[in-house]
mmCIF file of the N, C-alpha and C atoms, coordinates in Angstrom:
data_MODEL
# 
_entry.id   MODEL 
# 
loop_
_atom_site.group_PDB 
_atom_site.id 
_atom_site.type_symbol 
_atom_site.label_atom_id 
_atom_site.label_alt_id 
_atom_site.label_comp_id 
_atom_site.label_asym_id 
_atom_site.label_entity_id 
_atom_site.label_seq_id 
_atom_site.pdbx_PDB_ins_code 
_atom_site.Cartn_x 
_atom_site.Cartn_y 
_atom_site.Cartn_z 
_atom_site.occupancy 
_atom_site.B_iso_or_equiv 
_atom_site.pdbx_formal_charge 
_atom_site.auth_seq_id 
_atom_site.auth_comp_id 
_atom_site.auth_asym_id 
_atom_site.auth_atom_id 
_atom_site.pdbx_PDB_model_num 
ATOM 1   N N  . MET A 1 1  ? -12.823 23.027  -1.164  1.00 0.00 ? 1  MET A N  1 
ATOM 2   C CA . MET A 1 1  ? -13.182 21.653  -1.124  1.00 0.00 ? 1  MET A CA 1 
ATOM 3   C C  . MET A 1 1  ? -13.366 20.888  -2.729  1.00 0.00 ? 1  MET A C  1 
ATOM 4   N N  . GLY A 1 2  ? -12.671 19.933  -3.077  1.00 0.00 ? 2  GLY A N  1 
ATOM 5   C CA . GLY A 1 2  ? -13.827 19.575  -4.342  1.00 0.00 ? 2  GLY A CA 1 
ATOM 6   C C  . GLY A 1 2  ? -15.386 18.756  -4.003  1.00 0.00 ? 2  GLY A C  1 
ATOM 7   N N  . ARG A 1 3  ? -16.151 18.033  -4.745  1.00 0.00 ? 3  ARG A N  1 
ATOM 8   C CA . ARG A 1 3  ? -17.429 17.107  -4.594  1.00 0.00 ? 3  ARG A CA 1 
ATOM 9   C C  . ARG A 1 3  ? -16.951 16.187  -4.793  1.00 0.00 ? 3  ARG A C  1 
ATOM 10  N N  . GLY A 1 4  ? -18.280 14.980  -4.895  1.00 0.00 ? 4  GLY A N  1 
ATOM 11  C CA . GLY A 1 4  ? -17.954 13.542  -4.750  1.00 0.00 ? 4  GLY A CA 1 
ATOM 12  C C  . GLY A 1 4  ? -17.696 13.617  -6.426  1.00 0.00 ? 4  GLY A C  1 
ATOM 13  N N  . VAL A 1 5  ? -17.746 12.147  -6.305  1.00 0.00 ? 5  VAL A N  1 
ATOM 14  C CA . VAL A 1 5  ? -18.185 12.041  -7.581  1.00 0.00 ? 5  VAL A CA 1 
ATOM 15  C C  . VAL A 1 5  ? -19.432 11.505  -8.168  1.00 0.00 ? 5  VAL A C  1 
ATOM 16  N N  . PRO A 1 6  ? -19.926 12.113  -9.717  1.00 0.00 ? 6  PRO A N  1 
ATOM 17  C CA . PRO A 1 6  ? -21.228 12.185  -9.637  1.00 0.00 ? 6  PRO A CA 1 
ATOM 18  C C  . PRO A 1 6  ? -21.906 10.681  -9.673  1.00 0.00 ? 6  PRO A C  1 
ATOM 19  N N  . ALA A 1 7  ? -23.320 10.680  -9.339  1.00 0.00 ? 7  ALA A N  1 
ATOM 20  C CA . ALA A 1 7  ? -24.167 9.453   -9.252  1.00 0.00 ? 7  ALA A CA 1 
ATOM 21  C C  . ALA A 1 7  ? -23.705 8.889   -10.621 1.00 0.00 ? 7  ALA A C  1 
ATOM 22  N N  . HIS A 1 8  ? -23.925 9.209   -11.955 1.00 0.00 ? 8  HIS A N  1 
ATOM 23  C CA . HIS A 1 8  ? -23.962 8.664   -13.089 1.00 0.00 ? 8  HIS A CA 1 
ATOM 24  C C  . HIS A 1 8  ? -22.659 7.699   -13.501 1.00 0.00 ? 8  HIS A C  1 
ATOM 25  N N  . VAL A 1 9  ? -21.284 7.979   -12.871 1.00 0.00 ? 9  VAL A N  1 
ATOM 26  C CA . VAL A 1 9  ? -20.330 7.631   -12.601 1.00 0.00 ? 9  VAL A CA 1 
ATOM 27  C C  . VAL A 1 9  ? -20.225 6.421   -11.504 1.00 0.00 ? 9  VAL A C  1 
ATOM 28  N N  . HIS A 1 10 ? -20.858 6.260   -10.727 1.00 0.00 ? 10 HIS A N  1 
ATOM 29  C CA . HIS A 1 10 ? -21.138 4.975   -9.607  1.00 0.00 ? 10 HIS A CA 1 
ATOM 30  C C  . HIS A 1 10 ? -22.093 4.004   -10.722 1.00 0.00 ? 10 HIS A C  1 
ATOM 31  N N  . ALA A 1 11 ? -23.174 4.423   -11.151 1.00 0.00 ? 11 ALA A N  1 
ATOM 32  C CA . ALA A 1 11 ? -24.164 4.001   -11.838 1.00 0.00 ? 11 ALA A CA 1 
ATOM 33  C C  . ALA A 1 11 ? -23.389 3.120   -13.153 1.00 0.00 ? 11 ALA A C  1 
ATOM 34  N N  . GLU A 1 12 ? -22.673 3.393   -13.804 1.00 0.00 ? 12 GLU A N  1 
ATOM 35  C CA . GLU A 1 12 ? -21.861 2.964   -14.965 1.00 0.00 ? 12 GLU A CA 1 
ATOM 36  C C  . GLU A 1 12 ? -20.851 1.805   -14.413 1.00 0.00 ? 12 GLU A C  1 
ATOM 37  N N  . ALA A 1 13 ? -20.493 1.886   -13.455 1.00 0.00 ? 13 ALA A N  1 
ATOM 38  C CA . ALA A 1 13 ? -19.671 0.918   -12.619 1.00 0.00 ? 13 ALA A CA 1 
ATOM 39  C C  . ALA A 1 13 ? -20.291 -0.247  -12.091 1.00 0.00 ? 13 ALA A C  1 
ATOM 40  N N  . ILE A 1 14 ? -21.921 0.028   -11.768 1.00 0.00 ? 14 ILE A N  1 
ATOM 41  C CA . ILE A 1 14 ? -22.238 -0.915  -11.206 1.00 0.00 ? 14 ILE A CA 1 
ATOM 42  C C  . ILE A 1 14 ? -22.993 -1.651  -12.473 1.00 0.00 ? 14 ILE A C  1 
ATOM 43  N N  . LEU A 1 15 ? -23.611 -0.904  -13.303 1.00 0.00 ? 15 LEU A N  1 
ATOM 44  C CA . LEU A 1 15 ? -23.910 -1.565  -14.337 1.00 0.00 ? 15 LEU A CA 1 
ATOM 45  C C  . LEU A 1 15 ? -23.226 -2.539  -15.368 1.00 0.00 ? 15 LEU A C  1 
ATOM 46  N N  . SER A 1 16 ? -22.286 -1.799  -15.202 1.00 0.00 ? 16 SER A N  1 
ATOM 47  C CA . SER A 1 16 ? -20.868 -2.998  -15.564 1.00 0.00 ? 16 SER A CA 1 
ATOM 48  C C  . SER A 1 16 ? -21.184 -4.315  -14.915 1.00 0.00 ? 16 SER A C  1 
ATOM 49  N N  . ALA A 1 17 ? -20.523 -3.792  -13.826 1.00 0.00 ? 17 ALA A N  1 
ATOM 50  C CA . ALA A 1 17 ? -20.621 -5.037  -12.975 1.00 0.00 ? 17 ALA A CA 1 
ATOM 51  C C  . ALA A 1 17 ? -21.821 -6.323  -12.828 1.00 0.00 ? 17 ALA A C  1 
ATOM 52  N N  . LEU A 1 18 ? -23.013 -5.624  -13.153 1.00 0.00 ? 18 LEU A N  1 
ATOM 53  C CA . LEU A 1 18 ? -24.158 -6.170  -12.757 1.00 0.00 ? 18 LEU A CA 1 
ATOM 54  C C  . LEU A 1 18 ? -24.299 -6.986  -14.211 1.00 0.00 ? 18 LEU A C  1 
ATOM 55  N N  . LEU A 1 19 ? -23.620 -6.499  -15.804 1.00 0.00 ? 19 LEU A N  1 
ATOM 56  C CA . LEU A 1 19 ? -24.215 -6.527  -16.656 1.00 0.00 ? 19 LEU A CA 1 
ATOM 57  C C  . LEU A 1 19 ? -23.002 -8.363  -16.735 1.00 0.00 ? 19 LEU A C  1 
ATOM 58  N N  . GLU A 1 20 ? -21.747 -8.337  -16.066 1.00 0.00 ? 20 GLU A N  1 
ATOM 59  C CA . GLU A 1 20 ? -21.206 -9.382  -16.126 1.00 0.00 ? 20 GLU A CA 1 
ATOM 60  C C  . GLU A 1 20 ? -21.468 -10.467 -15.412 1.00 0.00 ? 20 GLU A C  1 
ATOM 61  N N  . ALA A 1 21 ? -22.318 -10.110 -13.907 1.00 0.00 ? 21 ALA A N  1 
ATOM 62  C CA . ALA A 1 21 ? -22.603 -11.415 -13.228 1.00 0.00 ? 21 ALA A CA 1 
ATOM 63  C C  . ALA A 1 21 ? -24.376 -12.045 -13.540 1.00 0.00 ? 21 ALA A C  1 
ATOM 64  N N  . ARG A 1 22 ? -24.939 -11.340 -14.490 1.00 0.00 ? 22 ARG A N  1 
ATOM 65  C CA . ARG A 1 22 ? -26.295 -11.838 -14.633 1.00 0.00 ? 22 ARG A CA 1 
ATOM 66  C C  . ARG A 1 22 ? -26.067 -13.513 -15.399 1.00 0.00 ? 22 ARG A C  1 
ATOM 67  N N  . PRO A 1 23 ? -27.329 -14.243 -14.902 1.00 0.00 ? 23 PRO A N  1 
ATOM 68  C CA . PRO A 1 23 ? -28.598 -13.374 -14.824 1.00 0.00 ? 23 PRO A CA 1 
ATOM 69  C C  . PRO A 1 23 ? -28.283 -13.760 -12.862 1.00 0.00 ? 23 PRO A C  1 
ATOM 70  N N  . ALA A 1 24 ? -27.840 -14.093 -12.423 1.00 0.00 ? 24 ALA A N  1 
ATOM 71  C CA . ALA A 1 24 ? -27.588 -14.850 -10.824 1.00 0.00 ? 24 ALA A CA 1 
ATOM 72  C C  . ALA A 1 24 ? -27.721 -13.205 -10.145 1.00 0.00 ? 24 ALA A C  1 
ATOM 73  N N  . GLY A 1 25 ? -27.080 -11.976 -10.700 1.00 0.00 ? 25 GLY A N  1 
ATOM 74  C CA . GLY A 1 25 ? -27.063 -10.579 -9.824  1.00 0.00 ? 25 GLY A CA 1 
ATOM 75  C C  . GLY A 1 25 ? -25.935 -10.760 -8.661  1.00 0.00 ? 25 GLY A C  1 
ATOM 76  N N  . LEU A 1 26 ? -26.129 -9.713  -8.246  1.00 0.00 ? 26 LEU A N  1 
ATOM 77  C CA . LEU A 1 26 ? -24.407 -9.681  -6.907  1.00 0.00 ? 26 LEU A CA 1 
ATOM 78  C C  . LEU A 1 26 ? -25.272 -9.135  -5.557  1.00 0.00 ? 26 LEU A C  1 
ATOM 79  N N  . THR A 1 27 ? -24.447 -9.248  -4.764  1.00 0.00 ? 27 THR A N  1 
ATOM 80  C CA . THR A 1 27 ? -25.251 -8.710  -3.381  1.00 0.00 ? 27 THR A CA 1 
ATOM 81  C C  . THR A 1 27 ? -24.448 -7.455  -3.404  1.00 0.00 ? 27 THR A C  1 
ATOM 82  N N  . ILE A 1 28 ? -25.128 -6.446  -2.407  1.00 0.00 ? 28 ILE A N  1 
ATOM 83  C CA . ILE A 1 28 ? -24.748 -5.178  -2.130  1.00 0.00 ? 28 ILE A CA 1 
ATOM 84  C C  . ILE A 1 28 ? -23.207 -5.503  -2.071  1.00 0.00 ? 28 ILE A C  1 
ATOM 85  N N  . VAL A 1 29 ? -22.404 -6.247  -0.859  1.00 0.00 ? 29 VAL A N  1 
ATOM 86  C CA . VAL A 1 29 ? -21.376 -6.715  -0.687  1.00 0.00 ? 29 VAL A CA 1 
ATOM 87  C C  . VAL A 1 29 ? -20.406 -6.636  -1.940  1.00 0.00 ? 29 VAL A C  1 
ATOM 88  N N  . GLN A 1 30 ? -20.469 -7.750  -2.398  1.00 0.00 ? 30 GLN A N  1 
ATOM 89  C CA . GLN A 1 30 ? -20.494 -7.968  -4.139  1.00 0.00 ? 30 GLN A CA 1 
ATOM 90  C C  . GLN A 1 30 ? -20.185 -6.666  -4.780  1.00 0.00 ? 30 GLN A C  1 
ATOM 91  N N  . LEU A 1 31 ? -20.967 -6.002  -5.013  1.00 0.00 ? 31 LEU A N  1 
ATOM 92  C CA . LEU A 1 31 ? -21.047 -4.954  -5.769  1.00 0.00 ? 31 LEU A CA 1 
ATOM 93  C C  . LEU A 1 31 ? -20.180 -4.138  -5.122  1.00 0.00 ? 31 LEU A C  1 
ATOM 94  N N  . MET A 1 32 ? -19.854 -3.907  -4.065  1.00 0.00 ? 32 MET A N  1 
ATOM 95  C CA . MET A 1 32 ? -19.150 -2.833  -3.390  1.00 0.00 ? 32 MET A CA 1 
ATOM 96  C C  . MET A 1 32 ? -17.192 -3.471  -3.599  1.00 0.00 ? 32 MET A C  1 
ATOM 97  N N  . ALA A 1 33 ? -17.461 -5.149  -3.551  1.00 0.00 ? 33 ALA A N  1 
ATOM 98  C CA . ALA A 1 33 ? -16.132 -5.567  -3.929  1.00 0.00 ? 33 ALA A CA 1 
ATOM 99  C C  . ALA A 1 33 ? -15.396 -5.381  -5.514  1.00 0.00 ? 33 ALA A C  1 
ATOM 100 N N  . ALA A 1 34 ? -16.891 -5.499  -6.304  1.00 0.00 ? 34 ALA A N  1 
ATOM 101 C CA . ALA A 1 34 ? -16.664 -5.731  -7.779  1.00 0.00 ? 34 ALA A CA 1 
ATOM 102 C C  . ALA A 1 34 ? -16.408 -4.000  -8.399  1.00 0.00 ? 34 ALA A C  1 
ATOM 103 N N  . THR A 1 35 ? -16.918 -3.074  -7.619  1.00 0.00 ? 35 THR A N  1 
ATOM 104 C CA . THR A 1 35 ? -16.781 -1.945  -7.943  1.00 0.00 ? 35 THR A CA 1 
ATOM 105 C C  . THR A 1 35 ? -15.919 -0.469  -7.169  1.00 0.00 ? 35 THR A C  1 
ATOM 106 N N  . GLU A 1 36 ? -15.234 -1.346  -6.177  1.00 0.00 ? 36 GLU A N  1 
ATOM 107 C CA . GLU A 1 36 ? -14.493 -0.427  -5.754  1.00 0.00 ? 36 GLU A CA 1 
ATOM 108 C C  . GLU A 1 36 ? -15.236 0.663   -4.777  1.00 0.00 ? 36 GLU A C  1 
ATOM 109 N N  . ARG A 1 37 ? -16.456 0.559   -4.632  1.00 0.00 ? 37 ARG A N  1 
ATOM 110 C CA . ARG A 1 37 ? -17.180 1.904   -4.079  1.00 0.00 ? 37 ARG A CA 1 
ATOM 111 C C  . ARG A 1 37 ? -17.752 1.124   -2.710  1.00 0.00 ? 37 ARG A C  1 
ATOM 112 N N  . THR A 1 38 ? -18.322 2.447   -2.027  1.00 0.00 ? 38 THR A N  1 
ATOM 113 C CA . THR A 1 38 ? -18.726 2.223   -0.538  1.00 0.00 ? 38 THR A CA 1 
ATOM 114 C C  . THR A 1 38 ? -20.289 1.636   -0.652  1.00 0.00 ? 38 THR A C  1 
ATOM 115 N N  . ARG A 1 39 ? -20.666 1.363   0.285   1.00 0.00 ? 39 ARG A N  1 
ATOM 116 C CA . ARG A 1 39 ? -22.024 1.213   0.181   1.00 0.00 ? 39 ARG A CA 1 
ATOM 117 C C  . ARG A 1 39 ? -22.932 2.611   -0.248  1.00 0.00 ? 39 ARG A C  1 
ATOM 118 N N  . ALA A 1 40 ? -22.792 3.564   0.404   1.00 0.00 ? 40 ALA A N  1 
ATOM 119 C CA . ALA A 1 40 ? -23.565 4.756   0.217   1.00 0.00 ? 40 ALA A CA 1 
ATOM 120 C C  . ALA A 1 40 ? -23.119 5.133   -1.521  1.00 0.00 ? 40 ALA A C  1 
ATOM 121 N N  . GLN A 1 41 ? -22.222 4.739   -1.955  1.00 0.00 ? 41 GLN A N  1 
ATOM 122 C CA . GLN A 1 41 ? -21.728 4.857   -3.698  1.00 0.00 ? 41 GLN A CA 1 
ATOM 123 C C  . GLN A 1 41 ? -22.604 3.868   -4.395  1.00 0.00 ? 41 GLN A C  1 
ATOM 124 N N  . VAL A 1 42 ? -22.650 2.514   -3.815  1.00 0.00 ? 42 VAL A N  1 
ATOM 125 C CA . VAL A 1 42 ? -23.393 1.546   -4.718  1.00 0.00 ? 42 VAL A CA 1 
ATOM 126 C C  . VAL A 1 42 ? -24.974 2.166   -4.709  1.00 0.00 ? 42 VAL A C  1 
ATOM 127 N N  . HIS A 1 43 ? -25.612 2.801   -3.639  1.00 0.00 ? 43 HIS A N  1 
ATOM 128 C CA . HIS A 1 43 ? -26.973 2.948   -3.116  1.00 0.00 ? 43 HIS A CA 1 
ATOM 129 C C  . HIS A 1 43 ? -27.431 4.184   -4.038  1.00 0.00 ? 43 HIS A C  1 
ATOM 130 N N  . THR A 1 44 ? -25.979 4.915   -4.310  1.00 0.00 ? 44 THR A N  1 
ATOM 131 C CA . THR A 1 44 ? -26.349 6.230   -5.200  1.00 0.00 ? 44 THR A CA 1 
ATOM 132 C C  . THR A 1 44 ? -26.636 6.230   -6.323  1.00 0.00 ? 44 THR A C  1 
ATOM 133 N N  . GLY A 1 45 ? -25.385 5.136   -7.011  1.00 0.00 ? 45 GLY A N  1 
ATOM 134 C CA . GLY A 1 45 ? -25.523 4.159   -8.436  1.00 0.00 ? 45 GLY A CA 1 
ATOM 135 C C  . GLY A 1 45 ? -26.849 3.695   -8.776  1.00 0.00 ? 45 GLY A C  1 
ATOM 136 N N  . LEU A 1 46 ? -27.414 3.124   -7.360  1.00 0.00 ? 46 LEU A N  1 
ATOM 137 C CA . LEU A 1 46 ? -28.481 2.015   -7.809  1.00 0.00 ? 46 LEU A CA 1 
ATOM 138 C C  . LEU A 1 46 ? -29.516 3.070   -8.207  1.00 0.00 ? 46 LEU A C  1 
ATOM 139 N N  . ALA A 1 47 ? -29.758 3.732   -7.071  1.00 0.00 ? 47 ALA A N  1 
ATOM 140 C CA . ALA A 1 47 ? -30.740 5.269   -7.390  1.00 0.00 ? 47 ALA A CA 1 
ATOM 141 C C  . ALA A 1 47 ? -30.691 5.677   -8.811  1.00 0.00 ? 47 ALA A C  1 
ATOM 142 N N  . HIS A 1 48 ? -29.484 6.177   -9.323  1.00 0.00 ? 48 HIS A N  1 
ATOM 143 C CA . HIS A 1 48 ? -29.604 6.945   -10.738 1.00 0.00 ? 48 HIS A CA 1 
ATOM 144 C C  . HIS A 1 48 ? -29.454 5.820   -11.833 1.00 0.00 ? 48 HIS A C  1 
ATOM 145 N N  . LEU A 1 49 ? -29.508 4.547   -11.845 1.00 0.00 ? 49 LEU A N  1 
ATOM 146 C CA . LEU A 1 49 ? -30.007 3.516   -12.678 1.00 0.00 ? 49 LEU A CA 1 
ATOM 147 C C  . LEU A 1 49 ? -31.169 3.110   -12.691 1.00 0.00 ? 49 LEU A C  1 
ATOM 148 N N  . ARG A 1 50 ? -32.102 3.508   -11.721 1.00 0.00 ? 50 ARG A N  1 
ATOM 149 C CA . ARG A 1 50 ? -33.710 3.209   -11.394 1.00 0.00 ? 50 ARG A CA 1 
ATOM 150 C C  . ARG A 1 50 ? -33.977 4.646   -12.395 1.00 0.00 ? 50 ARG A C  1 
ATOM 151 N N  . GLN A 1 51 ? -33.466 5.239   -11.911 1.00 0.00 ? 51 GLN A N  1 
ATOM 152 C CA . GLN A 1 51 ? -34.143 7.110   -12.604 1.00 0.00 ? 51 GLN A CA 1 
ATOM 153 C C  . GLN A 1 51 ? -33.975 6.588   -13.894 1.00 0.00 ? 51 GLN A C  1 
ATOM 154 N N  . VAL A 1 52 ? -33.202 6.191   -14.526 1.00 0.00 ? 52 VAL A N  1 
ATOM 155 C CA . VAL A 1 52 ? -33.011 6.452   -15.840 1.00 0.00 ? 52 VAL A CA 1 
ATOM 156 C C  . VAL A 1 52 ? -33.390 4.958   -16.528 1.00 0.00 ? 52 VAL A C  1 
ATOM 157 N N  . ALA A 1 53 ? -33.744 3.972   -15.949 1.00 0.00 ? 53 ALA A N  1 
ATOM 158 C CA . ALA A 1 53 ? -34.362 3.204   -16.450 1.00 0.00 ? 53 ALA A CA 1 
ATOM 159 C C  . ALA A 1 53 ? -35.740 3.446   -16.631 1.00 0.00 ? 53 ALA A C  1 
ATOM 160 N N  . ALA A 1 54 ? -36.408 4.317   -15.447 1.00 0.00 ? 54 ALA A N  1 
ATOM 161 C CA . ALA A 1 54 ? -37.992 5.056   -15.426 1.00 0.00 ? 54 ALA A CA 1 
ATOM 162 C C  . ALA A 1 54 ? -37.871 6.117   -16.702 1.00 0.00 ? 54 ALA A C  1 
ATOM 163 N N  . ALA A 1 55 ? -37.118 6.922   -16.979 1.00 0.00 ? 55 ALA A N  1 
ATOM 164 C CA . ALA A 1 55 ? -36.969 7.396   -17.913 1.00 0.00 ? 55 ALA A CA 1 
ATOM 165 C C  . ALA A 1 55 ? -37.073 7.026   -19.304 1.00 0.00 ? 55 ALA A C  1 
ATOM 166 N N  . LYS A 1 56 ? -36.457 6.128   -19.621 1.00 0.00 ? 56 LYS A N  1 
ATOM 167 C CA . LYS A 1 56 ? -36.056 5.883   -20.496 1.00 0.00 ? 56 LYS A CA 1 
ATOM 168 C C  . LYS A 1 56 ? -37.260 4.641   -21.099 1.00 0.00 ? 56 LYS A C  1 
ATOM 169 N N  . GLY A 1 57 ? -37.963 4.446   -20.210 1.00 0.00 ? 57 GLY A N  1 
ATOM 170 C CA . GLY A 1 57 ? -39.135 3.285   -20.402 1.00 0.00 ? 57 GLY A CA 1 
ATOM 171 C C  . GLY A 1 57 ? -38.388 1.623   -20.230 1.00 0.00 ? 57 GLY A C  1 
ATOM 172 N N  . LEU A 1 58 ? -37.188 1.376   -19.681 1.00 0.00 ? 58 LEU A N  1 
ATOM 173 C CA . LEU A 1 58 ? -36.756 0.302   -19.722 1.00 0.00 ? 58 LEU A CA 1 
ATOM 174 C C  . LEU A 1 58 ? -37.509 -0.595  -18.458 1.00 0.00 ? 58 LEU A C  1 
ATOM 175 N N  . PRO A 1 59 ? -36.828 -2.051  -18.234 1.00 0.00 ? 59 PRO A N  1 
ATOM 176 C CA . PRO A 1 59 ? -37.599 -2.615  -17.233 1.00 0.00 ? 59 PRO A CA 1 
ATOM 177 C C  . PRO A 1 59 ? -36.677 -1.758  -16.036 1.00 0.00 ? 59 PRO A C  1 
ATOM 178 N N  . PRO A 1 60 ? -37.329 -2.096  -14.889 1.00 0.00 ? 60 PRO A N  1 
ATOM 179 C CA . PRO A 1 60 ? -36.976 -1.241  -13.359 1.00 0.00 ? 60 PRO A CA 1 
ATOM 180 C C  . PRO A 1 60 ? -35.506 -1.923  -12.794 1.00 0.00 ? 60 PRO A C  1 
ATOM 181 N N  . VAL A 1 61 ? -34.709 -1.797  -12.607 1.00 0.00 ? 61 VAL A N  1 
ATOM 182 C CA . VAL A 1 61 ? -33.639 -2.141  -11.828 1.00 0.00 ? 61 VAL A CA 1 
ATOM 183 C C  . VAL A 1 61 ? -34.012 -2.851  -10.343 1.00 0.00 ? 61 VAL A C  1 
ATOM 184 N N  . THR A 1 62 ? -34.373 -4.161  -9.981  1.00 0.00 ? 62 THR A N  1 
ATOM 185 C CA . THR A 1 62 ? -34.860 -4.425  -8.465  1.00 0.00 ? 62 THR A CA 1 
ATOM 186 C C  . THR A 1 62 ? -33.603 -5.398  -8.322  1.00 0.00 ? 62 THR A C  1 
ATOM 187 N N  . TRP A 1 63 ? -34.020 -5.278  -6.627  1.00 0.00 ? 63 TRP A N  1 
ATOM 188 C CA . TRP A 1 63 ? -32.957 -6.298  -5.981  1.00 0.00 ? 63 TRP A CA 1 
ATOM 189 C C  . TRP A 1 63 ? -33.857 -6.206  -4.560  1.00 0.00 ? 63 TRP A C  1 
ATOM 190 N N  . ASP A 1 64 ? -33.405 -7.642  -3.652  1.00 0.00 ? 64 ASP A N  1 
ATOM 191 C CA . ASP A 1 64 ? -33.934 -7.670  -2.653  1.00 0.00 ? 64 ASP A CA 1 
ATOM 192 C C  . ASP A 1 64 ? -32.985 -7.451  -1.354  1.00 0.00 ? 64 ASP A C  1 
ATOM 193 N N  . LYS A 1 65 ? -33.592 -7.150  -0.327  1.00 0.00 ? 65 LYS A N  1 
ATOM 194 C CA . LYS A 1 65 ? -32.172 -7.506  0.789   1.00 0.00 ? 65 LYS A CA 1 
ATOM 195 C C  . LYS A 1 65 ? -31.796 -8.460  1.311   1.00 0.00 ? 65 LYS A C  1 
ATOM 196 N N  . THR A 1 66 ? -32.375 -9.782  0.724   1.00 0.00 ? 66 THR A N  1 
ATOM 197 C CA . THR A 1 66 ? -31.675 -10.885 1.499   1.00 0.00 ? 66 THR A CA 1 
ATOM 198 C C  . THR A 1 66 ? -30.493 -10.890 -0.020  1.00 0.00 ? 66 THR A C  1 
# 
């Protein structure tokens, strides 16, 4: 059985959607709709973006649950 899509693929889709939406940002539900990803895939992509940002010394990816 095949493995799932790698985290960096989800991260690229999420980053693209967030860049289009800035500066207002998107909710998780809006990110799910914009990227056609599940809630778990969105969280995986966001986690990957946070790791990449930290490794490259970029500003952190932040969000709130509201």
